[in-house]
C-alpha positions as CSV (number, residue, x, y, z in Angstrom):
1,M,-20.6,35.1,1.5
2,R,-20.2,31.5,2.6
3,N,-16.8,30.3,3.2
4,F,-16.1,27.2,0.5
5,I,-13.4,24.5,1.2
6,N,-11.9,22.2,-0.8
7,Y,-13.3,19.1,-2.2
8,K,-10.0,17.3,0.1
9,E,-10.7,19.1,3.3
10,S,-14.4,18.1,3.0
11,I,-13.5,14.7,2.3
12,E,-11.5,14.9,5.7
13,I,-14.1,16.4,7.5
14,I,-16.0,13.1,6.7
15,N,-13.5,10.6,7.3
16,N,-13.4,12.2,11.1
17,I,-16.8,11.9,12.1
18,Q,-16.9,9.7,15.1
19,L,-19.3,7.3,15.1
20,N,-21.1,5.3,18.1
21,N,-19.7,1.6,18.5
22,A,-21.7,-0.5,15.7
23,T,-24.7,-2.6,16.7
24,T,-24.3,-6.3,15.8
25,Q,-26.9,-9.0,15.0
26,K,-26.4,-12.9,15.0
27,L,-27.8,-14.1,11.7
28,F,-28.0,-17.4,10.1
29,I,-25.5,-17.6,7.4
30,T,-27.3,-17.7,4.0
31,N,-29.2,-15.0,5.6
32,A,-25.9,-12.6,6.2
33,I,-25.5,-12.2,2.3
34,G,-24.1,-8.9,1.7
35,K,-24.3,-8.1,5.5
36,V,-20.5,-6.9,7.2
37,I,-18.9,-9.7,9.5
38,A,-18.4,-8.3,12.7
39,N,-15.9,-10.1,14.0
40,D,-12.5,-11.9,12.7
41,V,-13.4,-16.1,11.5
42,I,-10.5,-18.0,12.9
43,A,-10.3,-22.1,11.6
44,S,-10.8,-24.1,14.5
45,H,-9.2,-27.2,12.7
46,N,-7.2,-28.2,9.8
47,S,-8.8,-28.8,6.6
48,P,-8.4,-31.5,5.6
49,E,-7.1,-32.9,8.9
50,F,-5.5,-35.9,7.4
51,P,-3.8,-36.6,4.3
52,T,-7.1,-37.2,1.6
53,S,-7.6,-38.0,-2.2
54,A,-7.7,-35.6,-4.8
55,M,-9.3,-37.9,-7.1
56,D,-10.4,-41.8,-8.0
57,G,-7.2,-43.8,-7.9
58,Y,-5.0,-46.4,-6.2
59,A,-3.0,-45.8,-3.2
60,I,0.6,-46.9,-3.6
61,K,3.8,-46.2,-1.7
62,F,5.7,-44.6,-4.1
63,E,9.0,-46.6,-3.6
64,D,6.5,-49.3,-5.6
65,L,5.9,-47.0,-8.7
66,K,8.3,-49.3,-10.9
67,S,6.9,-52.8,-9.6
68,E,5.5,-54.8,-12.2
69,F,2.0,-55.3,-10.5
70,L,0.5,-53.9,-7.5
71,E,-1.7,-56.1,-5.5
72,I,-5.5,-54.7,-4.9
73,I,-6.3,-55.3,-1.0
74,A,-9.2,-53.1,-0.4
75,K,-11.7,-50.4,-1.3
76,N,-11.5,-47.5,0.1
77,P,-14.8,-45.4,-0.6
78,A,-15.4,-41.6,0.7
79,G,-16.7,-41.5,4.2
80,S,-15.5,-44.2,5.5
81,V,-12.2,-45.1,7.3
82,V,-10.1,-48.1,6.2
83,E,-7.9,-50.5,8.5
84,V,-6.0,-52.1,6.3
85,E,-2.3,-50.5,5.5
86,V,-0.6,-50.4,2.5
87,T,2.5,-52.7,2.3
88,S,5.1,-53.0,-0.2
89,E,3.7,-53.9,-3.7
90,K,0.0,-53.5,-2.5
91,C,-2.0,-50.7,-3.3
92,I,-5.9,-50.0,-2.1
93,K,-8.5,-49.0,-4.5
94,T,-9.3,-45.2,-3.2
95,F,-11.8,-42.4,-4.3
96,T,-11.8,-38.8,-4.3
97,G,-12.2,-37.6,-0.7
98,S,-11.2,-40.6,0.9
99,L,-8.7,-40.5,3.5
100,M,-5.5,-42.1,2.3
101,P,-4.6,-45.2,3.9
102,K,-1.8,-45.8,6.0
103,G,1.2,-46.6,4.7
104,S,0.4,-45.0,1.1
105,D,2.0,-41.5,-0.1
106,T,1.3,-41.4,-3.8
107,L,-2.1,-41.9,-5.5
108,I,-2.0,-43.3,-8.7
109,P,-5.0,-42.3,-11.3
110,I,-7.8,-44.9,-12.6
111,E,-6.6,-43.8,-16.3
112,N,-2.8,-44.8,-15.8
113,V,-3.2,-48.4,-14.9
114,E,-4.4,-51.5,-16.2
115,V,-6.4,-54.1,-13.8
116,F,-5.8,-57.6,-14.0
117,D,-8.2,-59.4,-12.0
118,N,-6.9,-58.3,-8.0
119,K,-4.0,-56.6,-10.0
120,I,-3.0,-53.4,-11.1
121,K,-0.1,-52.5,-13.7
122,I,1.3,-49.0,-13.8
123,K,1.1,-47.5,-17.6
124,K,2.0,-43.9,-16.1
125,E,4.4,-43.0,-13.5
126,V,3.5,-39.7,-11.5
127,P,5.3,-37.9,-9.0
128,F,5.5,-38.7,-5.6
129,G,2.9,-37.6,-3.3
130,F,0.4,-37.3,-6.5
131,A,-3.0,-36.1,-6.2
132,V,-2.8,-36.0,-2.2
133,R,-4.3,-33.3,0.0
134,D,-1.8,-32.0,2.4
135,I,-3.4,-31.8,6.5
136,G,-3.8,-28.0,6.3
137,E,-3.8,-27.6,2.5
138,N,-7.2,-25.1,2.5
139,Y,-6.5,-23.5,6.0
140,K,-4.3,-24.7,9.0
141,K,-6.4,-24.3,12.8
142,D,-5.9,-20.6,14.4
143,E,-5.8,-19.3,10.5
144,V,-7.6,-16.1,10.4
145,L,-10.0,-17.1,7.5
146,I,-12.3,-13.8,7.4
147,K,-11.3,-10.7,8.5
148,K,-13.8,-8.7,10.3
149,G,-15.1,-6.0,8.1
150,T,-15.3,-8.3,5.1
151,I,-18.6,-8.3,2.9
152,I,-20.1,-11.9,2.9
153,G,-20.3,-13.3,-0.1
154,F,-20.5,-16.6,-1.4
155,A,-17.1,-17.9,-0.5
156,E,-17.2,-16.5,2.9
157,I,-20.6,-18.4,3.2
158,G,-18.7,-21.9,1.9
159,V,-16.0,-21.3,4.7
160,L,-18.2,-20.6,7.3
161,A,-20.2,-23.8,6.5
162,S,-16.6,-25.6,6.3
163,L,-16.1,-24.6,9.8
164,N,-19.5,-25.6,10.9
165,I,-20.7,-21.9,12.0
166,S,-24.3,-21.6,11.2
167,Q,-25.0,-18.2,12.7
168,I,-22.6,-15.1,12.5
169,N,-22.3,-12.0,14.1
170,V,-22.6,-9.0,11.3
171,I,-23.1,-5.2,11.7
172,V,-26.4,-3.5,11.6
173,N,-26.6,-1.9,8.0
174,P,-27.3,2.1,8.8
175,T,-30.8,3.4,8.2
176,I,-31.1,6.3,5.9
177,A,-34.3,8.8,5.2
178,I,-34.6,10.0,2.1
179,A,-36.3,13.2,0.6
180,S,-36.8,15.7,-2.5
181,T,-37.6,18.9,-1.5
182,G,-39.3,21.7,-3.8
183,S,-43.1,23.0,-4.3
184,E,-42.3,22.1,-7.7
185,V,-41.6,18.4,-7.7
186,L,-44.1,15.8,-8.2
187,D,-43.6,12.6,-6.7
188,L,-44.5,9.4,-8.9
189,G,-48.0,9.5,-9.8
190,E,-48.9,13.1,-9.2
191,I,-50.9,14.8,-11.5
192,Q,-49.5,17.5,-13.5
193,T,-51.5,20.7,-13.0
194,N,-49.2,23.4,-14.5
195,E,-45.9,23.7,-16.8
196,A,-43.8,24.3,-13.8
197,Q,-43.9,21.5,-11.9
198,I,-41.3,18.6,-13.0
199,R,-41.5,15.0,-11.9
200,S,-38.9,14.1,-9.2
201,S,-36.6,11.2,-9.4
202,N,-34.2,12.1,-6.5
203,H,-35.6,10.4,-3.9
204,L,-35.9,6.6,-5.7
205,T,-32.7,7.0,-7.5
206,L,-30.8,7.9,-4.3
207,E,-33.0,5.1,-2.5
208,A,-31.3,2.6,-5.2
209,L,-28.1,4.1,-4.8
210,F,-27.9,3.5,-1.2
211,K,-29.8,0.1,-0.5
212,S,-27.4,-1.5,-3.6
213,N,-24.9,-0.4,-1.1
214,G,-26.2,-1.5,2.0
215,A,-28.1,0.8,3.8
216,N,-31.8,0.1,5.0
217,I,-34.4,2.7,3.5
218,L,-37.0,5.0,5.3
219,Q,-38.4,6.7,2.3
220,M,-40.2,10.4,3.1
221,G,-41.0,10.7,-0.4
222,V,-41.6,14.6,-1.9
223,V,-41.9,17.4,0.7
224,K,-43.0,21.1,-0.2
225,D,-40.9,24.0,0.3
226,D,-42.3,25.6,3.5
227,I,-40.5,25.5,6.7
228,D,-42.8,23.8,9.0
229,S,-43.2,20.7,6.3
230,I,-39.2,20.6,6.2
231,T,-39.0,20.9,10.0
232,S,-41.5,18.1,10.7
233,L,-39.8,16.0,8.1
234,F,-36.4,16.4,9.5
235,E,-37.9,15.9,13.4
236,T,-39.4,12.9,11.9
237,A,-36.3,11.5,9.9
238,L,-33.7,11.7,13.0
239,Q,-35.8,10.1,15.3
240,K,-35.6,6.8,13.3
241,A,-32.5,7.2,10.8
242,D,-28.8,7.5,10.9
243,I,-28.4,9.6,8.2
244,V,-31.2,12.3,6.8
245,V,-30.4,13.0,3.6
246,T,-32.8,15.9,1.1
247,T,-32.3,17.3,-2.4
248,G,-33.3,20.7,-2.8
249,G,-32.8,23.8,-0.6
250,V,-29.4,24.4,-0.1
251,S,-29.0,26.9,-2.4
252,V,-28.7,30.7,-2.3
253,G,-33.0,31.2,-3.3
254,D,-35.5,33.0,-1.6
255,Y,-37.3,29.5,-1.1
256,D,-34.2,27.3,-0.3
257,F,-35.3,26.5,3.4
258,V,-33.3,23.2,4.2
259,Q,-30.5,25.2,5.2
260,D,-32.5,27.4,7.5
261,V,-34.1,24.3,9.1
262,V,-31.1,22.9,9.4
263,K,-28.9,25.5,11.0
264,D,-31.9,27.7,12.9
265,R,-34.7,25.5,14.0
266,L,-32.6,22.1,14.2
267,K,-29.5,23.9,15.6
268,A,-27.4,21.4,14.1
269,K,-23.9,21.7,14.3
270,I,-22.8,22.6,10.5
271,L,-19.8,20.5,9.5
272,F,-19.4,22.3,6.3
273,H,-21.6,24.1,3.7
274,G,-20.3,24.8,0.5
275,V,-17.6,22.8,-1.0
276,S,-15.3,24.1,-4.3
277,I,-16.7,21.2,-6.7
278,K,-18.4,20.9,-9.8
279,P,-21.6,19.7,-9.5
280,G,-22.6,20.2,-5.8
281,M,-21.1,23.0,-4.5
282,H,-23.8,23.9,-2.2
283,I,-23.7,20.6,-0.1
284,L,-24.4,21.3,3.3
285,I,-23.4,18.3,6.0
286,A,-24.2,18.7,9.5
287,T,-24.7,16.3,12.7
288,K,-27.6,16.7,15.3
289,D,-27.6,14.1,18.3
290,E,-25.3,11.8,16.8
291,K,-27.3,11.7,13.7
292,I,-25.9,13.0,10.1
293,I,-27.5,15.4,7.9
294,V,-26.5,15.4,4.4
295,A,-28.4,17.7,2.5
296,L,-27.9,17.7,-1.2
297,P,-28.9,20.1,-4.5
298,G,-31.7,19.8,-6.4
299,F,-30.5,18.9,-9.7
300,A,-30.6,15.0,-10.6
301,Y,-26.8,15.0,-11.4
302,S,-25.8,16.9,-9.0
303,S,-27.5,15.1,-6.0
304,T,-26.4,11.7,-7.4
305,V,-22.9,12.7,-8.0
306,C,-23.2,14.3,-4.3
307,A,-24.6,11.4,-3.0
308,I,-21.7,9.0,-4.7
309,L,-18.8,11.0,-2.7
310,Y,-20.0,11.7,0.2
311,V,-23.4,9.5,1.7
312,L,-21.7,6.4,0.2
313,P,-18.3,6.8,2.3
314,L,-20.7,7.1,5.6
315,I,-22.5,4.0,4.6
316,Y,-19.3,2.3,4.7
317,K,-17.9,3.8,8.0
318,F,-21.2,2.9,9.7
319,R,-21.0,-0.6,8.4
320,N,-17.4,-1.0,9.9
321,S,-16.9,-2.5,6.1
322,N,-13.5,-2.6,4.1
323,E,-15.5,-0.8,1.2
324,S,-14.1,2.2,-0.9
325,L,-14.9,4.1,-3.8
326,P,-13.7,2.2,-6.9
327,I,-11.2,5.1,-8.5
328,I,-8.7,3.4,-11.0
329,K,-6.6,5.0,-13.6
330,A,-7.5,4.9,-17.3
331,K,-6.2,6.6,-20.7
332,I,-8.4,9.1,-22.1
333,T,-8.8,9.2,-25.5
334,Q,-9.6,13.0,-26.6
335,N,-8.0,16.2,-25.3
336,F,-10.5,17.5,-22.7
337,P,-10.1,21.6,-21.3
338,K,-10.0,22.4,-17.5
339,K,-12.6,24.9,-17.5
340,T,-12.9,25.7,-13.6
341,D,-10.6,25.7,-10.8
342,K,-12.6,23.4,-8.6
343,T,-12.5,19.9,-8.5
344,V,-15.0,18.8,-11.2
345,F,-16.9,15.4,-12.0
346,T,-17.7,14.6,-15.4
347,A,-19.5,11.9,-16.9
348,C,-17.8,9.4,-19.3
349,N,-17.8,6.8,-20.9
350,V,-15.5,3.9,-19.9
351,S,-14.3,0.5,-21.4
352,Y,-11.7,-2.0,-20.8
353,I,-9.6,-3.1,-23.8
354,N,-6.2,-5.4,-23.4
355,G,-5.7,-4.7,-19.9
356,E,-6.0,-0.8,-20.1
357,Y,-9.1,1.3,-19.1
358,F,-10.0,4.1,-21.7
359,V,-12.4,7.1,-21.2
360,D,-14.2,9.1,-23.7
361,F,-17.4,11.0,-23.7
362,K,-19.1,10.0,-27.0
363,G,-22.9,10.5,-26.5
364,K,-22.4,12.5,-23.4
365,K,-24.8,15.4,-22.9
366,E,-23.5,19.2,-22.3
367,G,-25.3,21.4,-20.0
368,T,-26.4,21.7,-16.4
369,S,-26.0,19.7,-13.6
370,A,-29.7,17.9,-14.4
371,I,-29.0,15.8,-16.7
372,L,-29.3,12.1,-15.5
373,T,-28.8,10.2,-18.3
374,N,-25.1,11.0,-18.3
375,M,-24.9,7.9,-16.3
376,L,-26.8,5.5,-18.4
377,E,-24.9,2.8,-20.2
378,S,-21.0,2.4,-19.0
379,P,-20.6,5.4,-17.2
380,A,-17.6,6.6,-15.2
381,L,-16.4,10.3,-13.7
382,L,-13.8,11.8,-14.9
383,I,-12.0,13.2,-11.8
384,Q,-10.1,16.4,-12.0
385,D,-8.5,17.9,-9.0
386,E,-8.8,21.8,-8.8
387,N,-4.7,22.1,-9.2
388,S,-4.9,20.1,-12.8
389,G,-4.5,21.5,-16.2
390,D,-6.0,20.6,-19.4
391,L,-6.3,17.0,-20.5
392,K,-4.3,15.7,-23.5
393,A,-5.0,12.5,-25.3
394,G,-3.3,9.7,-23.6
395,D,-2.7,11.2,-20.5
396,L,-3.8,8.8,-17.4
397,V,-6.7,10.2,-15.4
398,D,-8.3,9.4,-12.0
399,I,-11.9,7.9,-12.8
400,L,-14.5,6.7,-10.7
401,L,-16.3,3.4,-11.7
402,I,-19.8,4.4,-11.6
403,N,-21.1,0.5,-12.3
404,H,-19.0,-1.1,-9.5
405,L,-20.9,0.9,-6.7
406,K,-22.8,-3.0,-6.5
């Protein structure tokens, strides 16, 4: 009889896996979208470097705000430097993004003045320093602007471009090999020859999940249930991938060969085989030559839930990223019993109303761990730990937001 560990223990083991230093590569910034930045990005200058106009108007001395007329002595278009200085009862027409002329400290918007030939009359006053961007308003020299571990998105691209950085070091994403095992399993396009055969979705579901969370994929397809085929699968995958993920073959049946290959043929180091969770209690995780093997159950819902719980954190770990599973608090809208002493992950619906998350189970089907359709629409996983009791309507609960997994 296997010794099943609890969920918290299994996550601690995952967190304590030691990985080699991450490999980096240099990419042009727009090719780095979705990648993880490898080093802090530090500002090389102030932005702006000089006081700058935030709108179109007239640069003045604040002390002249109540003067009857101010003489326009120059124009100051963006991209040029005006040599004329603002003096008492003088002003310079200045445009958005232009440097504020010497001697000025405030900008009067165009709509606040009347123009008479080469003079303006101020119709509406503004406070001191109005519409003037201070030195370093955007960022200051030597400020850490983007921390390593950040996933690069549009805002990071904009900041990098403003720093005149065209290429950036990023972490090379992990490669995951994926395979579904089972002689009863058919790949896409294969013709069913008997009623016992089923269509595999696992390997493609997991490919989509892992790809959308930053991994590179080596798709191995469907592998039949015999020891030699499964051994060959692992030997090939371990040469090319950082993580090998299989579905099926980890339970206690006569044809569950994955566990036998991992333990007996590969002589892998078993981190755990069996966790007190529902679904997915027969999950097996091992290491072999600094590669990680994750053998998931065969049922579609079970394998997907376990992939979320165990493989996604491994991807984040390989990426050296600041990512984590999106677990939040929500209110449950109905009574919900605890049916087992395991940690349970139950598909539910989530909605966001007036600043709060709510969960219910309308339309969710009860049955085996094969019901992947429970993850459609606006799904989440209700988390009930091993020590929790029955839930009552209105209770605050922990949920994992599935549609926030990218």
